[in-house]
N, C-alpha and C positions, 0 to 999 in steps of 0.2 A: 369531293367527287364531282366531276363534270356532269352537268345535266343539260342535254340538248334543249335548246329553247324552242320547242315545238309549238308553244303557245303563241308565237309571234304571228302565225297565220290566222289567229282568232280575231285580230283587229281587221275589219274589212275596210280597205282603202282603195276601192275601185276608182279608176281614173287617175291615180296618183303613181308617181315613180317611187320605188322602194330601194333603200340602200342602208347599209350598216357601217358604222364608224366606231372603232375601238381605240381608246387611249388608256393604256394600263388597265385599271379595274373597271373603267367606264366603258360600257358596251351598249351603244344606242342603235336602235332600229328606227329609221325615219321614213316617213312618207310625205312627199311634197309634189307640187306640179312639175318641178324640174329637179335634176340631180344637183344637190347642194352639199356634196361630200366635203369639198374644200372648206366651205363656210361652217359646216358642222364641226369639222376637225378643229378649226381655229377657235370656235366658240367653246368647245369642250376644254381645250388647252387653257383658255383664258380663265374659265370658272374653276377648273381644277387648280390652277396656279394660285388663285385667290384663297381657295379653301386650304390647300396644302401649306401656304404661308401662315395662315392663321393657326393651323394645328401645330406647326413647329414652335410657335411662341405660346400656345395654350394647349399643351398635350392632353390635359384632362378632357378637353372637348371631344376627343376621339373616342374615349372609352366610357365616359359617364353614362349612366342609365337614368339620370335625373336631369331636369331642366337646367340650362346653363345661363348664367347672368349675362345681360347685355354688356358688350365691350365697346369702347370708343374706337378701337381699330378694326372692328368687324366690317367687312365688305358687304355688299348687298345680299349675296347668296348666303353668307354666314348669318346675317341679320334675319333673313327669312327663315332659316333653319331654327335659330334661337327662338324666334317668335312662335313658330308653329309648335315646336317641342314644348314650350312653356304652356301654351293653351291645352295641349294634350297630356301634359304631365309625364313626358318621357325624355330620354336623352336626345340631343340634337341630331345625332347620326341616324336616328329613326326617320328623319325627314330628308336625308341626303339624296335618295334616288329621285323622289318627286321634285326636289328643289333643282337638281341638275337638269331633269327633263324639261321643266318649265323655263329655266334660264336659257337653255339652248333653244328651245322652241320659240321663245320671244325674240331672241336674236335672229332666228331664221325668218320670222314674220316681216323682216325688212325686205326680204327677197321674194316672198310668196304669200298669197292670201289664205292658203290652206296648209297646215302643218300638223302632223301626228308624230310625236316623239315617244318612243317606248324605251324605258330603262328598267330592265329586270322585272317586267310585268307592271310597272308604274307608268302612267301615261299622261302626257300633256297634249291636248287637242284643240285646234282651232279649225273648224270645218265650215264649208259653205253649203253642205247638204247633210242629210241624215246618215249617221254611221252606226254600224253594228259591232259590238264587242262581245266575243264569247267569254264566258266566265269559267275559269278552270278551278275546280274545287276538289282536286285529288280523286279519291274513290267515291265521293258523294254521287248519288244518282243524278244530281243536277249538272254534273260536268258533261258538256257537249249537248245538253238538252235545252239550255236557255241562253239567250243573248240579251245584252243590254243595248237598248236603242237610245242614241244621243241625238237630239235635235240641234240643228245649227245655231238657233237663237240662244241655246244654253251654253255655247262655247264663247270664249276660251274656258276650258274646264280641265281640272286634274281628276284623274280616275286611278286610284291606287288600291292595291290589294295586299293584304297580309294573311298568312296562313301558318297554322301550327302543325300542319300535316304535310305540306308541300314546300319544297325548296330549301334554301340554306339560310334564309333570314332568321334572325333571333326572334322567337316568340315564346312567351311563358304560358300560352293557352293552347287549346286543341281545336280551334276553329278550322274548318276546311277552307273557308274563304270569308274574309271581311273586305268588302269593296266600299270605299268611301269616295264620295264625289264632292268637290269643292272648287271654286274659282282659283284657289291656291293649291297647287299640286303638293307643295311642302306640307300644308295642313292636312290634306287628304292622306298623305303618306303617314304622318305622325299619328293622326287619329285612327287610321286603320290598325296601326301597331298597338296603340293603347287599348282599343276595343278588343282586338284579337287576344291580347294578354288576359282578358277577363272571361273568355269563352272556354269553359271546360266541358260542358255537356249541352244537350239539346235544350234543357230548361233555362239556360242562360240567354238564349237567343231573344226571347220576348222581353226580358229585363233590359238588355242592352239596346234593343231597337227602341224601346219606350223612352230611354233617357239620353242616349249618346248622340243622336242626330242634333237635337236641340243644344245639348251641352257643348258641343264643339262648333256649332254654327255651320254644319255641313248643308249641302244642297240635296244630298241623297245618300242612302246607306243600304247595303245588302249584307246580310249575315247568313252564312250557310254552315250548319253542323249536321253531318250525317244526312238524314232525309228530311231535315227541317230547314225552312228558309224564312227569314224575316225581312221586310221591306219598309223603308221610311223615306219620305220626301219625294223629290222629283225623279221617280224611278219608273221606267217603262221597260218591261221585259217581253220578249217574244220567244217562240220556240227556235231551237238551234238547227 
């Protein structure tokens, strides 16, 4: 079922030009100083081509829910996904949205000093000023009530979200939102998935906050289940 991506306006990119570029399943929303649609399209095609070529010769990579071994013919984006998934203990496709967002974002940094790339709710950001990101947590009372503040000195940064109650992404848990922050967007994506898989009730929030940030080497972590929220690391929240 198609779900309108209404969350895209929750990333505040004042002073930046916004545009979207879609290549097959990849649907990116980008903010930059100038319109970089052509460059974004070329970057998406390049990274998708590398990923699709690897999947054709390694079909298990696409479906496995377990870490995948390093392969000599893995390109940079595939290596990043394998590395992130291995740290998080999940399948490599759990890191694909964050990996593509970062790969494209870093390509675009050749043309602009500020880039925000959003890929299905997973974000790669390089900013010259403080940015606010709304946290969408389904029917939790925190949805629309809090925003994540990101300071420019903490970027480039990956900010990725997993949910067991919102969206179409595979999750074995019932978290309303797990938001992981890391300099690697692929790792943030994979870690958010792994942590989200283990959240079944409010009681799980404290357990995962205590261990997961350190376990995966994240820079920050937010876990929301119903009316309970847990915070760890470099997290600054404000009212929405």
